[in-house]
C-alpha positions as CSV (number, residue, x, y, z in Angstrom):
1,M,68.1,129.9,122.4
2,A,70.8,129.7,119.6
3,D,70.0,129.7,116.1
4,G,70.5,126.9,113.4
5,L,71.7,128.4,109.7
6,I,71.9,125.7,107.2
7,L,74.0,126.8,103.9
8,E,74.1,124.9,100.5
9,F,76.7,125.5,97.6
10,D,76.1,123.6,94.0
11,G,79.3,122.6,92.5
12,L,81.5,123.2,95.9
13,S,84.4,120.7,96.4
14,T,85.8,119.0,99.2
15,D,89.0,120.7,98.2
16,T,87.5,124.6,98.1
17,Y,85.9,123.9,101.3
18,E,89.5,123.4,102.9
19,R,90.7,126.2,100.9
20,V,87.7,128.5,102.8
21,N,89.0,127.6,105.8
22,E,92.6,127.4,105.7
23,A,92.2,131.3,104.7
24,L,89.9,131.5,107.8
25,G,92.7,130.2,109.8
26,I,90.8,127.3,111.0
27,E,92.2,123.4,111.1
28,M,88.8,121.5,110.5
29,E,90.8,118.3,111.5
30,T,91.9,119.4,114.9
31,G,89.4,122.0,115.9
32,E,92.6,123.9,116.3
33,G,92.3,127.9,114.9
34,D,91.0,131.5,115.2
35,W,86.8,129.9,115.4
36,P,84.4,133.2,114.9
37,A,83.0,134.8,118.4
38,G,79.0,133.6,118.8
39,L,80.0,130.6,116.8
40,I,78.7,127.2,118.9
41,S,79.0,124.5,116.4
42,H,79.9,123.9,112.7
43,T,79.5,120.6,110.7
44,G,80.1,121.0,106.9
45,A,79.8,117.6,104.2
46,A,80.0,116.8,101.2
47,A,76.6,116.2,99.2
48,D,75.7,114.9,95.8
49,N,75.4,118.1,94.7
50,G,77.9,120.0,96.4
51,F,78.4,121.1,100.1
52,V,76.2,121.6,103.0
53,V,77.4,123.4,105.8
54,F,75.1,123.2,109.2
55,E,76.1,125.9,112.0
56,V,74.5,126.7,115.3
57,W,75.3,130.4,116.7
58,R,74.5,132.2,119.4
59,S,72.9,135.0,118.0
60,K,72.3,135.9,113.6
61,A,74.3,139.1,114.7
62,D,77.0,137.2,115.5
63,Q,77.5,135.3,111.7
64,E,76.8,138.7,110.1
65,R,79.7,140.1,111.6
66,F,82.0,136.8,111.0
67,M,80.3,137.2,107.5
68,D,81.2,140.7,106.6
69,E,84.2,140.9,108.9
70,R,86.3,137.8,107.6
71,L,84.2,134.9,105.7
72,G,83.6,136.9,102.5
73,A,86.7,137.8,101.7
74,A,88.0,133.9,102.8
75,L,85.4,132.6,100.6
76,Q,86.6,134.7,97.9
77,A,90.6,133.5,98.2
78,G,89.0,129.7,98.2
79,G,87.6,130.0,95.1
80,V,83.9,130.5,95.7
81,D,82.6,133.1,93.2
82,G,79.3,133.2,94.2
83,P,76.3,133.0,96.9
84,P,75.6,129.9,99.0
85,S,72.3,128.4,96.5
86,R,70.5,128.1,99.8
87,V,71.0,130.2,103.4
88,E,68.1,129.0,105.5
89,W,68.1,130.4,109.2
90,L,66.5,128.0,111.9
91,D,64.7,128.9,115.1
92,L,66.2,125.9,117.0
93,A,64.0,124.7,119.7
94,A,66.8,122.8,121.7
95,H,70.5,122.2,121.1
96,H,73.2,120.0,123.0
97,E,75.9,119.0,122.5
98,R,77.0,115.6,124.3
99,P,80.3,115.6,126.9
100,E,82.7,113.9,125.3
101,Q,82.7,109.9,125.8
102,V,86.4,108.6,127.4
């Protein structure tokens, strides 16, 4: 089963999130770009105190490889100067993606 990941960043703005994605070569509005191997789904949301990311990965190892090879540098390039305030891995009991509705 896939693994869920919650990342919370206190004080992070949507503009900063967009700069990080630009550094990664990912266009969030269209879904086009250089998505990492092993990432099943990604959701980013503004919160009262910052920004929250929820992802589903095929494995923790896939996410760790992405962090080491690309995400760490993109976070720095986007202006994120510290670690997330929350990092929580979840053992998913189920994960399903609904087919797009016509």
